[in-house]
N, C-alpha and C positions, 0 to 999 in steps of 0.2 A: 826788423826783418833780418833773418840770418841766412846767408848763402855760402856754400862751399863751391869753389871752382877748381877745375883742373883741365887745362888745354881745351877750353870751351869757346874759343874765339868764333866758331862758325855760327853759333846761335845766341851767344851771350848778350849782344847788344839789343836784340829783339826782346829778350826777357827784361832787361833793364828798362827799356823804353816803355814796357807795359806798366812799370811802376809809376811812370810819369802821367799815365792816363787814368790813374785811380780817382774815383770820385771822393775818396777820403784819403788824404795824403798821409804817408807814414811819417814817423818822427825820425827814424834812422834806418840805415842799411849797414850791416856789419858783414864783411866778406872775409873768408879765410881762403887764400889761394894755396894750393898744395903743390908748389914747385912747378907751375906751368912753364913750358918751354915755347909756347906760342905767343900770340899777341893779347892774351887775356888780361894781363896786368895793365897794359896800356889802355885797353878798353875800359877797365874799371876806373882808372884815374881820369880818363876823359869824361866818364859819367859823373864822377865826383865833382868835377868843375861846373857842371850844368845843373846838377840835382838841387831842388829847392829844400832838401832836407840833409841831415848829416850823413856822410858816407865815410865809413872807416874800413880801410883795407889792410889786412894782416897777411903777411907772406910767411909760410912755413920755411924753416931752415932745412928741414929734412921732410921727405914725403911721409905723411901720416896715414894716408888712405882716407876714404870718405867718411867712415864712422868717427874717427878721432878728429878729423877736420871739423865735422859738425859739432862734436863735443866741445871743441875749443871755441868755435864761433858763437855757439849758443851761450857759453859762459860769459861772453863779452857783451852781450846785448843788455841794454838797460831799461827797455820799455816794459810796461806791465803786461803787455800781450806781445808775444814773439811769433812771427810768421816764418815758417821754414820754406826755403826756396831752392829748387834746383836751378842749374845754369842754362837750361835749354827749353824751358816751357814758356808759356805766355799767359799772363793773368787777365781775366775778364775785368773790365773797369770797375765793377761793383764788388769785387772780392773782399777788399779790406773793409768796406762799409758794411757788408752783410755780416761778416764775422765779428767785427767790433760791436755791432748792434746786438748780436746774440750774447756775447760775453757780458755786456752791460745789463741785459735783461735776465741773465742767469749767472749770478755772482758765485754760485757754488761749483760751476763747471771749470775744470782745469785744462782740459784738452778738447778741441773741437776739430772734427774732420769733415770733409765734403767730397762730392763727386767731381769728376773731370772729364772733358771731351778728349778722346784719343785721336791724335792726328798722325799723318805720315811725316817723313823727314822734311817735306816742304811746308808743313803746317796746315795741310788740307785735312779737315775733319773727316773721319772714316764713317761717321754715323753711329759709332759705338762710344759708350762711356765706360769708365773703369768699373763702376758698380754693376753695369749690365754684363760685362765680361765675366766678372766674378760669379754672378748668378748663373750664367750659362756654363761656366767651366767647373764650378764647385757646388752649385746648388744653394749657395748662401745669399740670401737677400739682404746684404749689408752694404753700407757705404765704406769705401776703402779706408784703411787705417795706415796710410803711408805718410812719410815725412813731408813730401811736397804738397800734400793735400791736408796739412794739419797746421793748427795754430795752438800755442801753449801759453798758459800764464807763467810769468816769471817766478811766482812763488812755488810752482811745481818744479821748475827747472832747478831751483835752489836745492831741491831734494834729489832730483834725478841725475844730477851731474856731480862729478865727472862720470862718463860712461866707462865701464871697465874695459881693459885692453883686450880681453878675450871675447868681447861681444862683436858680432858682425851685423851691422845695421842699426843706425841710431834710432830710426823710427820703430823698429822692433822693440828696442829697449824702452823707449818712452811710452809707447802704447801698452806694452806688457806691464810695466810698473804701475801705470795709472789704473790698470784693471784691478789691482789689489785694493783700491779705494772706492767704495760704493758711490755711485751717482756722480762721479767726477768727470766722466767722459760723455760726450754728446756728438751727434752727427747731423749734418744737413744733407738733404737729398739733392740740393741744387748743384749743378756743375759750374764751378767758378773759375776754371782755367782750362787751357789746352795742355795736354800731356803729349809731348813730342816723342815719337819713337823713331830711333835711328840706330845705325850700326855701333855707335859708341856708348849706348845706354849701359849703366852698370847693372840694371836688373833685367833678367831674361825670363822672369815669371810669365807664364803663358797668358795670364789675363791682361798683361800689358801690351799684347800684340794689337796692332791697329785693325787687323782683319777679324771679322766676326767669328767667334768660336761656334762651331757646329756641334750640336748635341745629338747623339744617336738615340 
């Protein structure tokens, strides 16, 4: 698992604890902290002490921004399948199990994405999912191709990294690059995590809003 953190103390512990509830335990968690000035680092090291899997915490010397922080942390992951994680969501207990099972059954797939439940800041589900909001907002009946809803094979990361400095959005780069290779991308319709929306989210894309998009 690859996670980038930046001043995430408000929700970070809840996301980390959701890793401990997985029906299929991960092998490792690698975190890149981007010069947080809150309690994020202490939360990460406290989690490292209790986690039943390896936890590696990297601290940036200078602020890199989320794209380059993810580029760095993804390069340090060693597992065959790498899950991308934001610092403020909550994973469903079956997320890793479902995705690993799909990758095992589909060895040619390099990147797999899934849907997610949109919640408000307190974690209460709005009744909307990311895919449903995309459908209403843009008329596209697709599963979202965003980083936090994606898992990637390490063999593809060896090609995709490092992410160029002029790119904004690690997920945009990874999904766009994978599109050039036929039949290497796949999608699950299932919602496998909560997507928390709050005032500090980096993405303001309309389909991320927790309120239902109204179509005229």
